[in-house]
C-alpha positions in Angstrom: -97.3 -55.9 24.9 -93.6 -55.6 24.1 -92.0 -55.7 20.6 -91.0 -59.3 21.2 -94.6 -60.3 21.8 -95.5 -58.8 18.5 -92.7 -60.5 16.7 -93.6 -63.8 18.4 -97.2 -63.5 17.4 -96.3 -62.5 13.8 -93.9 -65.5 13.6 -96.5 -67.9 14.9 -99.2 -66.7 12.5 -96.8 -66.7 9.5 -95.4 -70.2 10.1 -98.3 -71.9 11.8 -98.3 -74.6 9.0 -94.8 -75.5 9.9 -95.6 -76.0 13.6 -98.2 -78.7 12.8 -95.8 -80.7 10.7 -95.0 -84.1 12.2 -91.4 -85.1 11.7 -90.9 -88.8 11.9 -87.6 -90.6 12.4 -87.8 -92.5 9.1 -88.1 -89.2 7.2 -84.6 -88.1 8.4 -82.9 -91.5 8.4 -85.0 -94.3 6.7 -82.1 -96.8 6.9 -81.9 -97.0 10.7 -85.6 -96.9 11.6 -87.5 -99.9 13.2 -90.1 -100.9 10.6 -92.4 -102.4 13.3 -92.8 -98.9 14.8 -94.1 -97.4 11.5 -97.5 -97.1 10.1 -98.6 -100.4 8.4 -99.3 -98.7 5.0 -95.7 -97.8 4.5 -94.0 -100.6 6.4 -93.3 -102.8 3.4 -91.8 -99.9 1.4 -89.6 -98.9 4.4 -88.3 -102.5 4.7 -87.6 -102.6 0.9 -85.8 -99.3 1.1 -83.9 -100.0 4.3 -82.1 -103.0 2.9 -81.4 -101.8 -0.6 -77.7 -101.1 -0.9 -78.0 -98.9 -4.0 -80.4 -96.5 -2.2 -78.2 -96.5 1.0 -75.2 -95.4 -1.2 -77.2 -92.8 -3.1 -78.5 -91.3 0.1 -75.0 -91.1 1.6 -73.7 -89.4 -1.6 -76.5 -87.0 -2.4 -77.9 -86.3 1.0 -81.4 -87.0 2.3 -83.2 -84.1 0.6 -81.9 -84.9 -2.9 -82.5 -88.6 -2.2 -86.2 -88.1 -1.5 -86.6 -85.8 -4.5 -85.3 -88.2 -7.0 -87.9 -89.5 -9.5 -87.1 -93.1 -9.2 -87.5 -93.1 -5.4 -90.9 -91.3 -5.8 -92.0 -93.9 -8.4 -90.8 -97.0 -6.5 -92.0 -95.9 -3.1 -95.3 -93.9 -3.7 -96.7 -94.3 -0.2 -93.4 -93.0 1.4 -93.5 -90.1 -1.1 -97.1 -89.2 -0.1 -95.9 -89.0 3.5 -92.8 -86.9 2.9 -93.8 -84.6 0.0 -95.5 -82.0 2.2 -92.4 -81.8 4.4 -90.2 -81.2 1.3 -92.5 -78.7 -0.3 -93.0 -76.6 2.8 -89.6 -75.1 3.2 -88.9 -73.8 -0.4 -92.4 -72.4 -0.9 -92.3 -70.6 2.5 -88.9 -69.2 1.6 -90.0 -68.0 -1.8 -93.1 -66.4 -0.4 -91.1 -64.5 2.2 -88.5 -63.5 -0.3 -91.1 -62.3 -2.8 -92.9 -60.3 -0.1 -89.7 -58.6 1.0 -88.7 -57.8 -2.6 -92.1 -56.2 -3.4 -92.1 -54.4 -0.1 -88.6 -53.0 -0.6 -89.4 -51.9 -4.2 -92.6 -50.2 -3.3 -91.0 -48.4 -0.4 -87.9 -47.3 -2.3 -89.5 -46.2 -5.6 -92.7 -44.9 -4.0 -94.7 -45.0 -7.2 -97.4 -47.2 -8.5 -95.6 -50.3 -9.6 -97.5 -52.9 -11.4 -95.4 -55.7 -9.9 -97.8 -58.4 -11.2 -97.1 -57.4 -14.8 -93.4 -57.0 -14.6 -90.8 -59.7 -14.7 -88.9 -58.4 -11.7 -90.4 -60.8 -9.2 -90.0 -63.8 -11.5 -86.3 -63.0 -12.0 -85.8 -62.5 -8.3 -87.5 -65.7 -7.3 -86.1 -68.0 -10.0 -82.7 -68.9 -11.2 -83.4 -67.4 -14.7 -80.5 -65.5 -15.9 -81.3 -63.2 -18.8 -79.0 -63.5 -21.8 -78.2 -59.8 -22.2 -75.9 -60.3 -25.2 -78.5 -62.3 -27.1 -81.2 -59.8 -26.4 -78.9 -56.9 -27.4 -78.0 -58.7 -30.7 -81.7 -59.0 -31.6 -82.3 -55.3 -30.9 -83.0 -53.5 -34.1 -81.3 -50.2 -34.2 -83.3 -47.2 -35.3 -81.9 -46.0 -38.6 -82.0 -42.5 -39.9 -85.2 -41.4 -41.5 
């Protein structure tokens, strides 16, 4: 077994959920699909979406990913959303898991001490877009006066 076989098997085991995802043409471009070739439960919603000029314009402006994530599209086309939500949720969550794993792995290897990573805010800060307001925190700090 070579190193590439090990990498391949690790890749396959980590991302096996992505390999079973079924990409359908209407998910990528709902405005040029043929409604007759689509499942009957979502056919009506596809037809309504396909000929709606406002949604065509919004999709061109925002891109397909932001288009599918918008609340009004989710509310107006619930059956389409049920089909596509797993596809949209897979990539960010996989990225965050891998990023978090790498961060914890790097910290524990570098510091080589017993970190309680579950109780610290390091991972939360690393995986989110939270920016601590250092100036505000410093202004709230009570200086220790002389005794």
